[in-house]
Wavefront OBJ file of the C-alpha trace (Angstrom):
o trace
v 107.239 119.079 134.341
v 109.964 120.435 132.071
v 109.183 119.449 128.425
v 112.916 119.174 127.710
v 113.288 116.645 130.506
v 110.241 114.735 129.259
v 111.705 114.491 125.752
v 114.984 113.271 127.225
v 113.136 110.605 129.225
v 111.266 109.393 126.119
v 114.518 109.221 124.153
v 116.363 107.267 126.861
v 113.459 104.840 127.198
v 113.244 104.346 123.417
v 116.980 103.722 123.019
v 117.372 101.905 126.371
v 120.632 103.780 126.788
v 121.757 107.014 128.456
v 124.837 107.251 126.211
v 122.901 106.703 122.971
v 120.331 109.298 124.056
v 123.153 111.748 124.748
v 124.476 111.260 121.213
v 121.046 111.669 119.626
v 120.084 114.770 121.628
v 123.501 116.429 121.604
v 124.064 116.424 125.387
v 126.725 114.891 127.570
v 125.789 111.662 129.319
v 126.059 113.511 132.631
v 123.516 116.080 131.455
v 121.134 113.297 130.429
v 121.410 111.711 133.873
v 120.794 115.075 135.542
v 117.674 115.706 133.457
v 116.228 112.269 134.261
v 116.980 112.781 137.951
v 115.318 116.208 137.884
v 112.201 114.754 136.224
v 112.031 111.923 138.771
v 112.393 114.423 141.616
v 109.681 116.624 140.098
v 107.250 113.700 139.833
v 108.311 112.091 143.084
v 108.887 108.623 141.666
v 111.533 106.549 139.865
v 110.938 106.408 136.119
v 113.854 104.333 134.842
v 115.777 101.302 136.016
v 119.462 101.909 135.410
v 120.879 98.423 134.777
v 119.542 97.460 132.341
v 117.872 100.721 131.308
v 114.123 100.137 131.282
v 111.020 102.032 132.418
v 109.565 101.360 135.833
v 105.809 100.903 136.175
v 105.479 104.674 136.679
v 107.804 105.276 133.723
v 105.713 103.039 131.480
v 102.598 104.970 132.469
v 104.325 108.286 131.695
v 105.372 106.950 128.285
v 101.684 106.501 127.458
v 101.037 110.199 128.115
v 104.279 111.640 126.731
v 103.537 111.619 122.957
v 100.303 113.542 123.446
v 101.928 116.048 125.800
v 104.855 116.705 123.458
v 102.596 116.902 120.404
v 100.323 119.461 122.050
v 103.311 121.544 123.098
v 104.554 121.509 119.504
v 101.082 122.480 118.302
v 100.871 125.386 120.766
v 104.311 126.622 119.734
v 103.428 126.367 116.037
v 100.084 128.141 116.567
v 101.759 131.075 118.303
v 104.392 131.213 115.566
v 101.689 131.332 112.902
v 99.824 134.044 114.803
v 102.881 136.198 115.323
v 104.966 135.849 112.208
v 103.444 133.726 109.441
v 102.804 135.804 106.297
v 99.076 136.174 105.697
v 99.676 135.573 101.995
v 101.458 132.227 102.444
v 99.735 128.861 102.212
v 101.868 125.774 102.758
v 99.609 122.871 101.905
v 100.420 119.214 102.640
v 98.402 116.741 100.565
v 98.242 112.969 100.354
v 98.438 111.297 96.955
v 94.780 110.190 96.761
v 93.175 113.162 98.534
v 90.769 114.169 95.725
v 93.242 116.246 93.698
v 90.496 117.806 91.569
v 88.735 119.457 94.489
v 92.023 120.474 96.048
v 93.083 122.097 92.776
v 89.766 123.957 92.445
v 90.111 125.284 95.985
v 93.672 126.389 95.224
v 92.449 128.155 92.078
v 89.758 129.909 94.116
v 92.379 130.955 96.683
v 94.578 132.326 93.907
v 91.609 134.219 92.470
v 90.824 135.865 95.811
v 94.461 136.437 96.811
v 96.434 136.955 93.578
v 99.666 137.725 95.447
v 99.482 134.753 97.807
v 102.380 132.292 97.811
v 101.063 128.737 97.435
v 103.348 125.807 98.267
v 102.072 122.219 97.936
v 103.934 119.147 99.256
v 102.816 115.523 98.784
v 103.250 113.480 101.966
v 101.884 110.389 103.672
v 98.833 110.857 105.926
v 100.655 110.822 109.267
v 103.424 113.060 107.910
v 100.868 115.531 106.508
v 99.064 115.781 109.866
v 102.404 116.091 111.665
v 103.346 118.959 109.320
v 100.217 120.845 110.375
v 100.825 120.206 114.065
v 104.469 121.298 113.866
v 103.710 124.416 111.852
v 105.479 123.206 108.698
v 102.117 123.454 106.877
v 99.052 125.607 107.498
v 96.588 123.019 106.127
v 96.696 119.365 105.111
v 94.316 117.591 102.743
v 94.395 113.914 103.679
v 92.564 110.770 102.648
v 91.736 107.375 104.066
v 89.353 104.452 104.296
v 86.367 104.894 106.617
v 82.786 103.890 107.315
v 80.095 106.382 106.170
v 79.419 107.778 109.649
v 82.985 107.719 110.987
v 85.706 110.379 110.772
v 89.099 109.569 109.360
v 91.446 107.805 111.731
v 94.128 110.426 112.441
v 96.960 110.256 114.990
v 95.092 110.040 118.285
v 97.011 112.806 120.023
v 96.931 115.285 117.143
v 95.098 118.461 118.275
v 93.568 119.332 114.901
v 90.278 120.406 113.373
v 88.925 118.630 110.294
v 86.449 119.334 107.495
v 84.994 116.683 105.209
v 85.883 117.474 101.611
v 84.806 114.434 99.593
v 83.619 110.853 99.773
v 84.157 108.360 96.983
v 83.553 104.680 96.464
v 86.411 102.232 95.961
v 87.722 100.268 92.998
v 90.107 97.333 92.919
v 92.841 97.481 90.277
v 93.379 94.348 88.184
v 95.624 93.556 85.202
v 93.770 93.190 81.912
v 94.272 89.419 81.797
v 92.971 88.823 85.336
v 90.055 86.335 85.318
v 87.845 88.808 87.203
v 88.683 91.847 85.079
v 85.392 91.596 83.162
v 83.239 91.696 86.296
v 80.953 94.695 86.849
v 81.669 94.695 90.594
v 83.539 92.747 93.261
v 83.507 92.290 97.013
v 86.920 93.163 98.392
v 86.583 90.518 101.095
v 86.422 87.818 98.414
v 89.849 88.877 97.155
v 91.599 88.879 100.523
v 93.722 85.824 99.655
v 94.857 87.232 96.298
v 98.311 88.648 95.642
v 98.415 92.248 96.876
v 100.611 95.315 96.621
v 101.095 97.351 99.772
v 101.576 100.988 98.785
v 100.320 102.865 101.867
v 101.041 106.330 100.435
v 99.777 105.748 96.866
v 96.848 103.333 97.368
v 94.576 102.226 100.192
v 96.912 100.681 102.822
v 96.456 96.954 103.314
v 96.338 97.548 107.080
v 93.200 99.645 106.505
v 91.624 96.879 104.416
v 92.312 94.354 107.163
v 90.819 96.624 109.814
v 87.736 97.387 107.709
v 87.007 93.786 106.737
v 88.131 92.063 109.936
v 90.440 89.847 107.891
v 94.019 88.856 108.675
v 94.688 88.217 104.981
v 95.664 90.774 102.300
v 99.246 89.533 102.423
v 101.564 91.775 100.382
v 103.820 90.236 97.772
v 105.442 93.612 97.150
v 105.728 96.783 99.217
v 106.025 100.155 97.501
v 107.121 103.270 99.358
v 106.430 106.797 98.210
v 103.395 108.435 96.629
v 103.878 107.575 92.930
v 100.623 106.042 91.676
v 102.285 105.177 88.357
v 104.530 102.672 90.115
v 101.440 101.042 91.619
v 99.598 100.751 88.305
v 102.719 99.462 86.538
v 103.077 96.683 89.124
v 99.381 95.832 88.870
v 99.606 95.673 85.064
v 102.612 93.351 85.373
v 100.611 90.937 87.533
v 102.585 91.574 90.718
v 99.486 92.168 92.838
v 96.189 94.003 93.279
v 95.564 97.414 94.810
v 92.575 99.510 95.872
v 92.084 103.182 94.980
v 89.072 105.549 95.042
v 86.810 105.882 92.017
v 87.798 108.639 89.628
v 91.529 107.967 89.914
v 93.232 108.445 86.541
v 94.562 105.090 85.328
v 96.497 103.790 82.307
v 94.651 101.592 79.765
v 96.454 98.385 80.775
v 94.845 98.414 84.252
v 91.183 97.597 84.898
v 89.297 99.245 87.784
v 86.365 97.196 89.082
v 83.954 98.826 91.594
v 83.961 97.463 95.136
v 80.551 96.632 96.615
v 81.439 95.874 100.244
v 78.935 97.819 102.385
v 80.244 100.495 104.692
v 83.548 101.107 102.898
v 84.209 104.626 101.657
v 87.227 106.668 100.698
v 87.119 110.056 102.429
v 89.134 113.242 101.944
v 89.365 115.789 104.775
v 91.033 119.164 105.241
v 92.935 119.342 108.520
v 94.404 122.313 110.376
v 95.583 123.303 113.856
v 94.695 126.446 115.785
v 92.952 129.460 114.261
v 92.753 129.839 110.488
v 93.914 133.156 109.052
v 94.920 134.629 105.708
v 95.419 132.308 102.750
v 94.834 129.218 104.902
v 91.336 130.400 105.839
v 90.596 131.366 102.242
v 91.619 127.880 101.069
v 89.601 126.015 103.730
v 86.539 128.176 103.001
v 86.947 127.401 99.298
v 87.410 123.664 99.758
v 84.400 123.677 102.109
v 82.223 125.322 99.459
v 83.417 122.762 96.931
v 82.504 119.965 99.313
v 79.058 121.406 100.087
v 78.187 121.742 96.415
v 79.283 118.255 95.371
v 78.801 115.835 98.280
l 1 2 3 4 5 6 7 8 9 10 11 12 13 14 15 16 17 18 19 20 21 22 23 24 25 26 27 28 29 30 31 32 33 34 35 36 37 38 39 40 41 42 43 44 45 46 47 48 49 50 51 52 53 54 55 56 57 58 59 60 61 62 63 64 65 66 67 68 69 70 71 72 73 74 75 76 77 78 79 80 81 82 83 84 85 86 87 88 89 90 91 92 93 94 95 96 97 98 99 100 101 102 103 104 105 106 107 108 109 110 111 112 113 114 115 116 117 118 119 120 121 122 123 124 125 126 127 128 129 130 131 132 133 134 135 136 137 138 139 140 141 142 143 144 145 146 147 148 149 150 151 152 153 154 155 156 157 158 159 160 161 162 163 164 165 166 167 168 169 170 171 172 173 174 175 176 177 178 179 180 181 182 183 184 185 186 187 188 189 190 191 192 193 194 195 196 197 198 199 200 201 202 203 204 205 206 207 208 209 210 211 212 213 214 215 216 217 218 219 220 221 222 223 224 225 226 227 228 229 230 231 232 233 234 235 236 237 238 239 240 241 242 243 244 245 246 247 248 249 250 251 252 253 254 255 256 257 258 259 260 261 262 263 264 265 266 267 268 269 270 271 272 273 274 275 276 277 278 279 280 281 282 283 284 285 286 287 288 289 290 291 292 293 294 295 296 297 298
């Protein structure tokens, strides 16, 4: 199975158009048709109906496998690139906004101390984008966060061929404006607030989709959606009474926002270091350092 033909098939199926796929991939429409025909001949079955363009039963089944196949090919290519040409003194680190910045910074400082000439580059991304950066080779390591039960790993993209190391676990707090009637409480159950007004800031606070999955509730309806990883925008909206948000304990907050501990059992905020392939150079030094930090403080 030619990976180029598989990518073409996925693109045609997604766009439901040979001509639109040709424009997106930079081929002629004739070339797109030839690639689909070659893939169908290779697999011995029709994959796409032509009018209208839609996957056959076999095509639908292949679409289930395709993302994992393409992701693993990208990971293999990136791993070989790292092995053959990546500078041993370069660490490109992708981090999510709430991924325990203190421990990440201490591990970076330890890496700098051991490798004074290393080039350290840190980029803040969303969780899926950070993992994708590792898989594609755009980053050597990612430090990502998410909501999880105490005995469960983080939920990462299912097809991502990565290794992970637990870095930190923290409890959760719900952010309330000072005048909120529950702001004086010593603790709260998040489930009891499911029908409140909520902010959905999936890259700067706990995503509402994660709260729904963890509590089994269909509530947590957002009144405002915030994109990007700027926590200050989240706290400003909370302070203005636009909605509530959940962040891990220890998050630095302005004085006009109150953080009340969450007591729901089985809910934790976890930070993990994630990488693909073999660790070498500055990447290995960083992961070793963040692992020592985790071991000494968990």
